C-alpha positions in Angstrom: -39.5 -126.6 24.9 -36.6 -124.6 26.1 -36.8 -120.8 25.7 -35.3 -119.3 22.6 -32.0 -117.7 23.2 -30.8 -115.0 20.8 -27.1 -114.3 20.1 -25.7 -111.0 21.4 -25.2 -108.2 18.9 -21.7 -108.0 17.3 -19.1 -106.5 19.6 -18.1 -103.1 18.1 -14.8 -103.1 20.1 -13.6 -106.3 18.5 -10.7 -105.3 16.3 -9.5 -108.7 15.3 -9.3 -109.0 11.5 -9.2 -112.8 11.4 -12.0 -114.9 10.0 -12.8 -116.8 13.2 -13.2 -113.8 15.5 -16.4 -112.8 13.8 -17.8 -116.3 14.4 -17.6 -115.9 18.1 -20.1 -113.1 18.3 -22.8 -115.3 16.8 -21.9 -118.5 18.7 -21.3 -117.3 22.2 -23.5 -115.7 24.8 -21.7 -113.8 27.4 -20.1 -116.2 29.9 -20.9 -115.7 33.5 -18.2 -114.8 36.1 -15.6 -117.2 37.1 -12.7 -118.9 35.3 -13.3 -120.6 32.0 -11.1 -123.1 30.3 -10.7 -123.0 26.6 -8.9 -125.5 24.3 -7.9 -124.3 20.9 -6.7 -126.7 18.3 -4.7 -125.4 15.3 -2.9 -127.1 12.4 0.4 -125.3 12.9 2.0 -123.2 15.7 0.5 -119.7 15.9 2.3 -116.5 16.7 2.2 -114.7 20.0 0.2 -111.9 18.3 -2.4 -114.5 17.1 -2.6 -116.0 20.6 -3.1 -112.5 22.1 -5.8 -111.8 19.5 -7.6 -115.0 20.4 -7.4 -114.3 24.1 -8.8 -110.9 23.6 -11.7 -112.3 21.5 -12.5 -114.9 24.0 -12.2 -112.4 26.9 -14.7 -110.1 25.2 -17.5 -112.7 25.7 -16.9 -113.0 29.4 -18.2 -111.0 32.4 -15.9 -108.4 33.8 -13.5 -109.9 36.3 -13.6 -113.4 34.7 -10.5 -115.1 33.6 -10.0 -117.4 30.6 -7.3 -120.1 30.6 -6.4 -121.2 27.1 -4.6 -124.4 26.1 -3.3 -124.7 22.6 -2.9 -128.0 20.8 -1.3 -128.5 17.4 -2.9 -131.2 15.2 -1.6 -131.0 11.6 -4.4 -133.3 10.4 -7.0 -130.5 10.6 -5.0 -128.9 7.7 -5.8 -125.3 8.6 -8.3 -123.1 10.6 -9.0 -124.0 14.2 -11.2 -125.8 16.6 -12.4 -124.0 19.7 -13.8 -125.8 22.8 -15.1 -123.5 25.6 -17.4 -125.0 28.2 -20.1 -126.9 26.3 -19.4 -125.0 23.1 -17.5 -126.8 20.2 -16.7 -124.7 17.2 -15.0 -126.5 14.4 -13.7 -124.1 11.8 -11.0 -126.4 10.4 -10.3 -127.0 6.8 -10.7 -130.8 7.4 -14.3 -130.3 8.6 -15.1 -128.2 5.6 -13.7 -130.9 3.3 -15.8 -133.5 5.1 -18.9 -131.4 4.7 -18.3 -131.0 1.0 -17.7 -134.8 0.6 -21.1 -135.4 2.2 -22.8 -133.0 -0.2 -21.0 -134.6 -3.2 -22.1 -138.1 -2.0 -25.8 -137.2 -1.8 -27.9 -138.4 -4.8 -29.0 -135.8 -7.2 -32.8 -135.1 -7.1 -34.4 -134.9 -10.5 
């Protein structure tokens, strides 16, 4: 059995007020040095300020001196939210995934 890995404590310097930034602290362990490629999928183009906020959030989980390269993809079919792929991590915070989760719950039989 692999050793249990705990998530790092929330980053007190994280000033992003968007819903997905808070998710990063519980899903990512600090990434070791080197360059990391991240792919972010959004439903609609995001502003330069939003891109900067995402870059800052991702950068806070990396070792000092590491560089993150981010690629942005627009896929309207996700309806809203975003999907983040960094290394072996896949974080789907899209509205489409939430709808699919709710559909699965609704399709389950009711236990009596």
